[in-house]
A tleap script that builds the chain and sets N, CA, C and O, in Angstrom:
source leaprc.protein.ff14SB
mol = sequence {
  NMET LYS SER ILE ARG THR LYS LEU LYS LEU
  ASN ASN LYS GLN LYS THR LEU MET ALA GLN
  HIE ALA GLY TYR SER ARG TRP VAL TYR ASN
  TRP GLY LEU SER LEU TRP ASN ALA ALA TYR
  VAL ASP GLY TYR GLN PRO ASN ILE SER CYS
  GLY MET LEU ARG LYS ARG LYS LEU CARG
}
set mol.1.N position { -38.876 -7.975 18.125 }
set mol.1.CA position { -37.688 -8.214 17.564 }
set mol.1.C position { -37.926 -10.605 16.960 }
set mol.1.O position { -38.147 -11.428 17.848 }
set mol.2.N position { -37.855 -10.834 16.157 }
set mol.2.CA position { -37.585 -12.422 15.978 }
set mol.2.C position { -36.574 -13.010 15.553 }
set mol.2.O position { -35.942 -12.547 14.603 }
set mol.3.N position { -36.278 -13.967 16.075 }
set mol.3.CA position { -35.252 -14.923 15.338 }
set mol.3.C position { -35.818 -16.394 15.178 }
set mol.3.O position { -36.866 -16.901 15.579 }
set mol.4.N position { -34.723 -16.913 14.431 }
set mol.4.CA position { -35.224 -18.072 14.095 }
set mol.4.C position { -33.630 -19.073 14.855 }
set mol.4.O position { -32.482 -18.678 14.649 }
set mol.5.N position { -33.873 -20.026 15.485 }
set mol.5.CA position { -32.547 -20.810 15.382 }
set mol.5.C position { -32.805 -22.061 14.849 }
set mol.5.O position { -33.818 -22.743 15.004 }
set mol.6.N position { -31.530 -22.376 14.029 }
set mol.6.CA position { -31.847 -23.496 13.206 }
set mol.6.C position { -29.988 -24.218 13.787 }
set mol.6.O position { -28.938 -23.761 14.237 }
set mol.7.N position { -30.615 -25.670 13.352 }
set mol.7.CA position { -29.310 -26.621 13.740 }
set mol.7.C position { -29.116 -26.739 12.346 }
set mol.7.O position { -29.988 -26.736 11.476 }
set mol.8.N position { -27.470 -26.881 12.167 }
set mol.8.CA position { -26.891 -27.458 11.146 }
set mol.8.C position { -26.425 -28.946 11.208 }
set mol.8.O position { -25.730 -29.312 12.156 }
set mol.9.N position { -26.783 -29.797 10.239 }
set mol.9.CA position { -26.963 -31.012 9.991 }
set mol.9.C position { -25.702 -31.598 9.236 }
set mol.9.O position { -25.893 -32.273 8.224 }
set mol.10.N position { -24.416 -31.361 9.696 }
set mol.10.CA position { -23.358 -31.410 8.995 }
set mol.10.C position { -22.604 -32.996 8.723 }
set mol.10.O position { -22.894 -33.739 9.660 }
set mol.11.N position { -22.067 -33.412 8.089 }
set mol.11.CA position { -21.198 -34.809 7.604 }
set mol.11.C position { -19.997 -34.341 8.172 }
set mol.11.O position { -19.526 -33.206 8.253 }
set mol.12.N position { -19.537 -35.601 8.604 }
set mol.12.CA position { -17.598 -35.055 8.964 }
set mol.12.C position { -16.753 -34.249 8.284 }
set mol.12.O position { -15.869 -33.512 8.723 }
set mol.13.N position { -17.153 -34.483 7.004 }
set mol.13.CA position { -15.946 -33.763 5.898 }
set mol.13.C position { -16.392 -32.335 6.149 }
set mol.13.O position { -15.517 -31.475 6.050 }
set mol.14.N position { -17.620 -31.957 6.458 }
set mol.14.CA position { -18.332 -30.735 6.654 }
set mol.14.C position { -17.492 -29.694 8.210 }
set mol.14.O position { -16.926 -28.618 8.404 }
set mol.15.N position { -17.923 -30.907 8.959 }
set mol.15.CA position { -17.183 -30.364 10.590 }
set mol.15.C position { -16.031 -30.068 10.488 }
set mol.15.O position { -15.557 -29.047 10.987 }
set mol.16.N position { -15.320 -30.996 9.758 }
set mol.16.CA position { -13.921 -30.933 9.583 }
set mol.16.C position { -13.341 -29.316 8.745 }
set mol.16.O position { -12.244 -28.829 9.016 }
set mol.17.N position { -14.299 -28.688 7.749 }
set mol.17.CA position { -14.003 -27.936 7.484 }
set mol.17.C position { -14.278 -26.557 8.003 }
set mol.17.O position { -13.683 -25.502 7.780 }
set mol.18.N position { -15.601 -26.888 8.946 }
set mol.18.CA position { -16.138 -25.118 9.313 }
set mol.18.C position { -14.992 -25.332 10.274 }
set mol.18.O position { -14.278 -24.342 10.435 }
set mol.19.N position { -14.645 -26.507 10.995 }
set mol.19.CA position { -13.552 -26.535 12.412 }
set mol.19.C position { -12.207 -25.323 11.757 }
set mol.19.O position { -12.047 -24.206 12.249 }
set mol.20.N position { -11.430 -25.837 10.669 }
set mol.20.CA position { -10.324 -25.413 10.096 }
set mol.20.C position { -10.748 -23.970 9.803 }
set mol.20.O position { -9.937 -23.099 10.115 }
set mol.21.N position { -12.079 -23.541 9.163 }
set mol.21.CA position { -12.261 -21.931 9.051 }
set mol.21.C position { -12.454 -21.067 10.061 }
set mol.21.O position { -12.246 -19.859 9.949 }
set mol.22.N position { -12.928 -21.718 11.270 }
set mol.22.CA position { -13.213 -21.380 12.713 }
set mol.22.C position { -11.591 -20.861 13.047 }
set mol.22.O position { -11.288 -19.706 13.348 }
set mol.23.N position { -10.442 -22.259 12.885 }
set mol.23.CA position { -9.081 -21.546 13.386 }
set mol.23.C position { -8.684 -20.957 12.409 }
set mol.23.O position { -7.869 -20.188 12.920 }
set mol.24.N position { -8.674 -20.776 11.433 }
set mol.24.CA position { -7.734 -19.527 10.418 }
set mol.24.C position { -8.530 -18.296 10.574 }
set mol.24.O position { -7.863 -17.275 10.408 }
set mol.25.N position { -10.125 -18.067 10.924 }
set mol.25.CA position { -10.323 -17.027 11.099 }
set mol.25.C position { -9.707 -16.441 12.383 }
set mol.25.O position { -9.357 -15.264 12.467 }
set mol.26.N position { -9.613 -17.214 13.235 }
set mol.26.CA position { -9.128 -17.070 15.121 }
set mol.26.C position { -7.676 -16.264 14.405 }
set mol.26.O position { -7.445 -15.058 14.497 }
set mol.27.N position { -6.842 -17.247 13.719 }
set mol.27.CA position { -5.226 -16.855 13.524 }
set mol.27.C position { -5.304 -15.361 12.590 }
set mol.27.O position { -4.395 -14.555 12.791 }
set mol.28.N position { -6.301 -15.032 11.658 }
set mol.28.CA position { -6.124 -14.068 11.182 }
set mol.28.C position { -6.514 -12.586 11.831 }
set mol.28.O position { -6.361 -11.479 11.314 }
set mol.29.N position { -7.143 -12.975 13.313 }
set mol.29.CA position { -7.747 -12.220 14.213 }
set mol.29.C position { -6.520 -11.694 14.728 }
set mol.29.O position { -6.222 -10.513 14.555 }
set mol.30.N position { -5.768 -12.521 15.366 }
set mol.30.CA position { -4.931 -12.612 16.457 }
set mol.30.C position { -3.817 -11.399 15.606 }
set mol.30.O position { -3.572 -10.304 16.113 }
set mol.31.N position { -3.245 -11.840 14.277 }
set mol.31.CA position { -2.041 -11.167 13.580 }
set mol.31.C position { -2.761 -10.001 13.387 }
set mol.31.O position { -2.141 -8.998 13.740 }
set mol.32.N position { -4.014 -9.781 12.880 }
set mol.32.CA position { -4.450 -8.102 13.239 }
set mol.32.C position { -4.070 -7.580 14.193 }
set mol.32.O position { -3.172 -6.742 14.266 }
set mol.33.N position { -4.685 -7.998 15.001 }
set mol.33.CA position { -4.240 -7.751 16.302 }
set mol.33.C position { -2.904 -7.265 17.090 }
set mol.33.O position { -2.643 -6.558 18.064 }
set mol.34.N position { -2.094 -8.157 15.975 }
set mol.34.CA position { -0.490 -7.853 16.830 }
set mol.34.C position { 0.076 -6.915 16.444 }
set mol.34.O position { 1.003 -6.413 17.078 }
set mol.35.N position { -0.423 -6.388 15.125 }
set mol.35.CA position { -0.111 -5.659 14.022 }
set mol.35.C position { -0.481 -4.039 15.034 }
set mol.35.O position { 0.232 -3.101 15.392 }
set mol.36.N position { -1.712 -4.318 15.178 }
set mol.36.CA position { -2.250 -2.835 15.561 }
set mol.36.C position { -1.533 -2.791 17.082 }
set mol.36.O position { -1.278 -1.607 17.302 }
set mol.37.N position { -1.150 -3.545 18.106 }
set mol.37.CA position { -0.398 -3.094 19.074 }
set mol.37.C position { 1.012 -2.965 18.691 }
set mol.37.O position { 1.593 -2.105 19.353 }
set mol.38.N position { 1.740 -3.569 17.813 }
set mol.38.CA position { 3.158 -3.307 17.631 }
set mol.38.C position { 3.073 -1.673 17.134 }
set mol.38.O position { 3.934 -0.819 17.347 }
set mol.39.N position { 2.087 -1.535 16.580 }
set mol.39.CA position { 1.813 -0.016 15.737 }
set mol.39.C position { 1.586 1.044 16.926 }
set mol.39.O position { 1.991 2.205 16.878 }
set mol.40.N position { 0.879 0.472 18.000 }
set mol.40.CA position { 0.652 1.393 19.267 }
set mol.40.C position { 1.464 1.706 20.024 }
set mol.40.O position { 1.689 2.850 20.419 }
set mol.41.N position { 2.166 0.439 20.407 }
set mol.41.CA position { 3.523 0.499 21.308 }
set mol.41.C position { 4.686 1.534 20.454 }
set mol.41.O position { 5.448 2.336 20.992 }
set mol.42.N position { 4.570 1.263 19.064 }
set mol.42.CA position { 5.622 2.409 18.387 }
set mol.42.C position { 5.300 3.817 18.430 }
set mol.42.O position { 6.076 4.681 18.023 }
set mol.43.N position { 4.193 4.047 18.907 }
set mol.43.CA position { 3.553 5.747 19.283 }
set mol.43.C position { 2.570 6.063 18.129 }
set mol.43.O position { 1.922 7.109 18.140 }
set mol.44.N position { 2.462 5.139 17.117 }
set mol.44.CA position { 1.479 5.828 16.682 }
set mol.44.C position { 0.205 5.625 16.807 }
set mol.44.O position { -0.243 4.834 17.637 }
set mol.45.N position { -0.632 6.408 15.887 }
set mol.45.CA position { -2.115 5.869 16.207 }
set mol.45.C position { -2.615 4.819 14.942 }
set mol.45.O position { -2.965 5.124 13.802 }
set mol.46.N position { -2.525 3.600 15.520 }
set mol.46.CA position { -3.240 2.479 14.941 }
set mol.46.C position { -4.250 2.869 13.927 }
set mol.46.O position { -5.213 3.521 14.330 }
set mol.47.N position { -4.162 2.539 12.566 }
set mol.47.CA position { -5.595 2.643 11.657 }
set mol.47.C position { -5.456 1.529 10.673 }
set mol.47.O position { -5.636 1.827 9.492 }
set mol.48.N position { -5.226 0.557 10.907 }
set mol.48.CA position { -5.269 -0.528 10.410 }
set mol.48.C position { -6.549 -1.022 9.450 }
set mol.48.O position { -7.602 -1.225 10.055 }
set mol.49.N position { -6.541 -1.231 8.004 }
set mol.49.CA position { -7.760 -1.500 7.400 }
set mol.49.C position { -7.643 -2.664 6.810 }
set mol.49.O position { -6.490 -3.097 6.822 }
set mol.50.N position { -8.431 -3.328 6.295 }
set mol.50.CA position { -8.834 -4.576 5.647 }
set mol.50.C position { -7.803 -4.593 4.380 }
set mol.50.O position { -7.000 -5.517 4.251 }
set mol.51.N position { -7.877 -3.545 3.483 }
set mol.51.CA position { -7.088 -3.512 2.455 }
set mol.51.C position { -5.706 -3.234 2.713 }
set mol.51.O position { -4.794 -3.601 1.972 }
set mol.52.N position { -5.564 -2.594 3.751 }
set mol.52.CA position { -4.001 -2.804 4.279 }
set mol.52.C position { -3.394 -4.257 4.468 }
set mol.52.O position { -2.439 -4.873 3.996 }
set mol.53.N position { -4.735 -4.595 5.683 }
set mol.53.CA position { -3.829 -6.211 5.459 }
set mol.53.C position { -3.771 -6.973 4.186 }
set mol.53.O position { -2.853 -7.780 4.037 }
set mol.54.N position { -4.505 -6.830 3.414 }
set mol.54.CA position { -4.947 -7.710 2.287 }
set mol.54.C position { -3.113 -7.294 1.549 }
set mol.54.O position { -2.630 -8.216 0.891 }
set mol.55.N position { -2.608 -6.548 1.629 }
set mol.55.CA position { -1.478 -5.843 0.830 }
set mol.55.C position { -0.462 -6.264 1.803 }
set mol.55.O position { 0.642 -5.808 1.507 }
set mol.56.N position { -0.468 -6.856 2.679 }
set mol.56.CA position { 1.084 -7.261 3.031 }
set mol.56.C position { 0.643 -8.582 3.190 }
set mol.56.O position { -0.539 -8.887 3.348 }
set mol.57.N position { 1.868 -9.607 3.136 }
set mol.57.CA position { 2.051 -10.956 2.639 }
set mol.57.C position { 2.179 -11.595 4.212 }
set mol.57.O position { 2.738 -11.117 5.199 }
set mol.58.N position { 1.528 -12.706 4.061 }
set mol.58.CA position { 1.037 -13.689 4.940 }
set mol.58.C position { 2.378 -14.665 5.430 }
set mol.58.O position { 2.891 -15.237 4.468 }
set mol.59.N position { 2.918 -14.903 6.527 }
set mol.59.CA position { 4.352 -15.176 6.456 }
set mol.59.C position { 3.749 -16.986 7.176 }
set mol.59.O position { 4.577 -17.870 7.395 }
savepdb mol mol.pdb
quit
């Protein structure tokens, strides 16, 4: 197996956008995890898909 390591040379605006994207991705992950945990605690077999999450409104 071979891999190639590269380093991105981002300007300040690009660095800011990448940091915002990473923060939003983490928020969405935690939101989905909280839905899964709530279903599990309520006694349901959690089966949360991407499609189901898209149908829910973000608050």
